[in-house]
Structure formats: structure tokens, C-alpha cells
C-alpha positions as CSV (number, residue, x, y, z in Angstrom):
1,M,44.4,-30.0,-41.5
2,N,43.4,-27.1,-43.6
3,S,39.8,-26.5,-44.5
4,Q,39.1,-26.5,-48.2
5,Q,35.7,-24.8,-47.7
6,N,36.8,-21.6,-46.1
7,I,39.7,-19.7,-47.6
8,A,41.2,-17.1,-45.2
9,I,42.0,-13.9,-47.1
10,E,43.3,-11.6,-44.4
11,A,43.8,-11.3,-40.6
12,A,44.2,-8.6,-38.1
13,T,45.6,-8.6,-34.5
14,D,46.1,-6.1,-31.6
15,G,47.2,-6.1,-28.0
16,A,46.4,-3.7,-25.1
17,C,47.6,-3.2,-21.6
18,S,46.5,-0.9,-18.8
19,G,49.5,0.3,-16.9
20,N,52.2,-1.5,-18.9
21,P,52.7,-3.7,-16.9
22,G,49.2,-4.2,-15.8
23,P,46.0,-6.0,-16.9
24,G,46.2,-6.8,-20.6
25,G,44.1,-8.1,-23.4
26,W,44.5,-9.3,-27.0
27,G,42.3,-9.7,-30.0
28,G,42.5,-11.4,-33.4
29,L,40.3,-11.4,-36.5
30,I,40.3,-13.7,-39.5
31,I,38.3,-12.8,-42.7
32,F,37.2,-15.4,-45.2
33,N,36.4,-15.3,-48.9
34,D,32.7,-15.9,-48.2
35,N,32.6,-12.7,-46.0
36,S,32.5,-14.7,-42.8
37,E,34.8,-13.9,-39.9
38,I,36.3,-15.5,-36.8
39,E,37.1,-13.3,-33.8
40,I,39.3,-14.5,-30.9
41,G,40.5,-12.8,-27.8
42,G,41.7,-13.2,-24.2
43,S,43.3,-11.5,-21.2
44,E,46.1,-11.7,-18.7
45,E,46.1,-10.1,-15.2
46,N,49.7,-8.8,-15.2
47,T,51.5,-8.3,-18.5
48,T,52.9,-5.8,-20.9
49,N,51.7,-4.3,-24.2
50,N,54.4,-6.0,-26.2
51,R,53.5,-9.4,-24.7
52,M,49.8,-8.8,-25.6
53,E,50.8,-7.8,-29.2
54,L,52.8,-11.0,-29.5
55,T,50.1,-13.2,-27.9
56,A,47.5,-11.8,-30.4
57,A,49.8,-12.8,-33.3
58,I,50.5,-16.2,-31.8
59,K,46.9,-17.1,-31.2
60,T,45.9,-15.9,-34.6
61,L,48.7,-17.9,-36.3
62,E,47.6,-21.0,-34.4
63,K,44.0,-20.5,-35.6
64,L,45.2,-19.9,-39.2
65,K,46.7,-23.4,-39.3
66,D,43.2,-24.8,-39.5
67,F,42.4,-23.0,-42.8
68,Q,43.6,-22.7,-46.4
69,L,45.1,-19.2,-46.9
70,K,45.0,-17.2,-50.1
71,E,48.3,-16.4,-51.9
72,N,50.1,-13.4,-50.5
73,F,48.2,-13.6,-47.3
74,K,48.6,-10.7,-44.9
75,L,48.4,-10.5,-41.2
76,R,47.9,-6.8,-40.3
77,T,49.0,-5.2,-37.1
78,D,49.8,-1.8,-35.7
79,S,52.8,-3.2,-33.8
80,K,56.2,-2.5,-35.5
81,Y,57.7,-4.5,-32.6
82,V,55.9,-7.7,-33.8
83,I,56.6,-7.0,-37.5
84,E,60.3,-6.3,-37.1
85,G,60.8,-9.2,-34.7
86,Y,59.0,-11.7,-37.0
87,T,60.6,-10.4,-40.2
88,N,64.1,-9.4,-39.2
89,W,65.3,-9.6,-35.6
90,I,64.6,-13.3,-35.1
91,I,67.2,-14.2,-37.8
92,N,70.0,-12.6,-35.8
93,W,68.7,-13.7,-32.4
94,K,68.7,-17.3,-33.5
95,R,72.2,-17.0,-35.0
96,N,73.4,-15.6,-31.7
97,G,71.8,-18.3,-29.6
98,W,68.7,-16.2,-28.9
99,K,70.8,-13.3,-27.7
100,T,70.7,-9.7,-28.8
101,S,73.7,-8.1,-30.6
102,S,74.9,-6.8,-27.2
103,G,74.8,-10.4,-25.7
104,K,71.7,-9.8,-23.6
105,S,68.8,-12.2,-23.3
106,V,65.9,-11.5,-25.7
107,Q,62.9,-10.0,-24.0
108,N,59.8,-12.0,-24.2
109,L,61.9,-15.0,-25.4
110,D,59.2,-17.5,-24.7
111,L,56.7,-15.8,-27.0
112,W,59.3,-15.1,-29.8
113,Q,60.2,-18.8,-29.8
114,K,56.5,-19.7,-30.1
115,I,55.9,-17.3,-33.0
116,D,59.0,-18.6,-34.8
117,V,57.7,-22.2,-34.6
118,L,54.3,-21.0,-36.0
119,R,55.6,-19.4,-39.1
120,I,53.4,-19.9,-42.2
121,K,55.1,-20.0,-45.5
122,G,54.1,-17.0,-47.7
123,L,52.4,-15.1,-44.8
124,E,53.4,-11.5,-44.7
125,M,53.2,-9.2,-41.6
126,Q,51.8,-5.8,-42.7
127,F,51.8,-2.6,-40.7
128,V,48.6,-0.6,-40.3
129,K,48.5,2.7,-38.4
130,G,46.4,2.4,-35.2
131,H,43.3,4.5,-34.8
132,S,43.4,5.5,-38.4
133,G,39.9,4.4,-39.3
134,D,40.8,0.9,-40.5
135,K,37.7,-1.1,-39.6
136,H,39.6,-4.4,-38.9
137,N,42.2,-2.7,-36.8
138,E,39.6,-0.8,-34.9
139,R,37.7,-4.1,-34.2
140,V,40.7,-6.0,-32.8
141,D,41.7,-2.9,-30.8
142,L,38.2,-2.9,-29.2
143,I,38.4,-6.6,-28.5
144,A,41.9,-6.3,-26.9
145,T,41.0,-3.1,-24.9
146,S,37.7,-4.6,-23.6
147,Y,39.5,-7.8,-22.5
148,S,42.1,-5.7,-20.7
149,K,39.3,-4.1,-18.7
150,G,37.7,-7.5,-17.8
151,I,34.9,-7.3,-20.5
152,S,34.5,-10.1,-23.0
153,L,33.0,-9.1,-26.4
154,I,33.1,-12.5,-27.9
155,S,33.2,-16.2,-27.3
156,E,36.6,-17.5,-28.4
157,G,36.5,-19.4,-31.6
158,K,33.0,-18.4,-32.4
159,K,32.4,-17.8,-36.1
160,S,30.2,-14.8,-36.8
161,L,28.5,-14.6,-40.2
162,T,27.5,-11.4,-41.9
163,S,24.0,-10.6,-43.2
164,K,25.3,-11.5,-46.7
165,N,25.6,-15.1,-45.6
166,L,22.4,-15.2,-43.6
167,S,20.1,-12.8,-45.6
168,N,17.0,-14.6,-44.3
169,E,18.1,-14.0,-40.7
170,T,18.9,-10.3,-40.9
171,E,16.4,-9.2,-38.3
172,P,17.4,-11.7,-35.6
173,T,21.0,-10.8,-36.2
174,K,20.3,-7.1,-35.7
175,I,18.4,-7.8,-32.5
176,Q,21.2,-10.0,-31.2
177,K,23.8,-7.3,-32.0
178,L,21.6,-4.7,-30.3
179,F,21.3,-6.9,-27.2
180,S,25.1,-7.4,-27.0
181,K,25.6,-3.6,-27.5
182,N,23.2,-2.8,-24.7
183,E,24.9,-5.3,-22.4
184,L,28.3,-3.8,-23.1
185,L,27.1,-0.2,-22.6
186,E,25.7,-1.2,-19.2
187,K,29.0,-2.8,-18.2
188,F,30.9,0.3,-19.1
189,A,28.5,2.4,-17.1
190,E,28.9,0.1,-14.1
191,K,32.7,0.1,-14.2
192,K,33.0,3.9,-15.1
193,Y,35.6,3.0,-17.7
194,F,36.8,5.8,-20.0
195,L,36.4,5.4,-23.8
196,N,38.1,7.5,-26.5
197,S,36.0,8.8,-29.4
198,S,37.0,6.1,-31.7
199,E,36.1,3.4,-29.2
200,L,32.7,5.0,-28.5
201,H,32.0,5.3,-32.2
202,E,32.8,1.7,-32.7
203,L,30.5,0.7,-29.8
204,L,27.5,2.8,-30.8
205,G,27.8,2.4,-34.6
206,E,27.6,4.7,-37.6
207,E,24.5,6.6,-36.4
208,S,26.6,8.1,-33.6
209,Y,29.3,9.6,-35.8
210,I,28.1,13.2,-35.8
211,L,27.2,13.2,-32.1
212,V,30.6,11.8,-31.1
213,Q,32.4,14.3,-33.4
214,K,30.7,17.2,-31.7
215,Y,32.2,16.1,-28.4
216,E,29.1,17.2,-26.4
217,S,27.0,15.3,-23.9
218,F,24.2,13.3,-25.6
219,E,21.7,10.5,-24.8
220,W,21.5,7.1,-26.5
221,R,18.6,4.9,-25.4
222,N,19.1,4.2,-21.7
223,W,22.4,6.0,-21.3
224,K,24.0,9.4,-21.1
225,L,27.4,9.9,-22.9
226,I,29.5,12.5,-21.3
227,P,32.8,13.9,-22.5
228,K,35.6,13.9,-19.9
229,N,39.1,15.5,-19.7
230,Q,38.9,16.8,-23.2
231,K,39.8,13.4,-24.6
232,Y,37.6,10.6,-23.2
233,W,33.9,9.7,-22.7
234,I,32.2,8.2,-19.8
235,I,28.8,6.3,-19.9
236,E,26.1,6.8,-17.2
237,S,22.8,5.0,-16.9
238,K,19.7,7.2,-17.0
239,N,17.3,6.8,-14.2
240,I,14.3,5.3,-15.8
């Protein structure tokens, strides 16, 4: 049943894969009219980027079934594969008995059949360019990428409220966010994972923007942030 208390106004999804095929992750985000959000995510040990993009859309569509959606609801993704398949390709595939125009079996057929069953009337898939500064796309990208590396940023199905909803709890919320950020930084330091500048900025927050843009080593609390290979960053723990 749809919830009448929370009206979903927008959603975002993304998938990630290391190796393609390789370890993968997916992320989804649903935004509501009261400025609250739901984040979901997960991982698979051996998969592809396309399967993770599809899985992100499937899991988000499943979650959206629980809520009332605003008119002209948009699910935003940087995957043209998902958009074209959902909007156009499926029509011909079904007409051809789930075969391509050349008579071959549709790749990722199991996932395409799932997403077809989950169609929501009036929902539109909308393309957003990846790594373009769109905050919702950047967030689901971080969730998916982190899961692909074995790092969980969230508890699936957990609803996180903004400070607007919990104005009298602003300080505890900030402390909780800081604790989660510090834990994540330490995990990245332990695993020696590379982050690009966009991911590092997302992790550290707005105050890091100028430092990240300079692309020079700097320190943040208990960690050193070091540029690598003219593209990435690596995090190291300071000896304190």
C-alpha cells in the first residue's frame, strides 16, 4: 500500500563495478516532500556495471511501491542503458519473444524482466550526466562505489531526516555524521583504496573544496590526503 504521509518527489540510482566483471555495488535515493530521504544500497561479488545499474533501478522501484508519488515523478540515472531499455528497447524485445532484432537472447534478461514487471504508471526515467556536480547523483555514486569496495555507508531501508525535520537535534546529528565520516576515512586508509577528487570532496564535505581543487597533499584531522597518479587520492592515517 502507498503511504499517504510521505509523498516521494524524486529518486536517483547508480551502479558501480570494479573490473567489469568484478565486485559491484549499487545505490538508490528517494527524496520526499518533507525533505526526508531514504537511501538503499547493496553489493555483488562478481557482476558487471550494467547489471548494477539495473539492480539499482529495480531495488528503487520496489521501494517506491510503498509510497505515493508526485505527478510527473522522475527517477534520475546516468545510465543511458537503463533509460533506453526501460523506455524503448523492451517494447521490441517483448514483441520478439525477448530476443534482439538479430534474434539473439537479450543480455541481462532476468533483470530486464524484473524491471518490466515493476513499471510504475507515470514514472519517467531521466538522464543526468555523471560526475557533473548533481548532489543526488554524486550521493548514489558514492554509495554504489563504496559497496563495490566492501564498504557500507548506510543501513538498507534506513530513513535519514535532515536538520529541517529535526531542528532540535541538529548537534547530535552533526556528531553522528562526523563519527560516520571518521569511520569511513579510516576504512579507506586501511584498504588503501583510491578516490577521485569528486568522491573525496563528497566524503570530506564543503570545507574541503579548495584543498581538493589544489590537488596537493593536505591533512584533515587524523589523516593525510595524498594525490596519486595525477588523478586519484589516497588516504593515510597519521601516527598520533
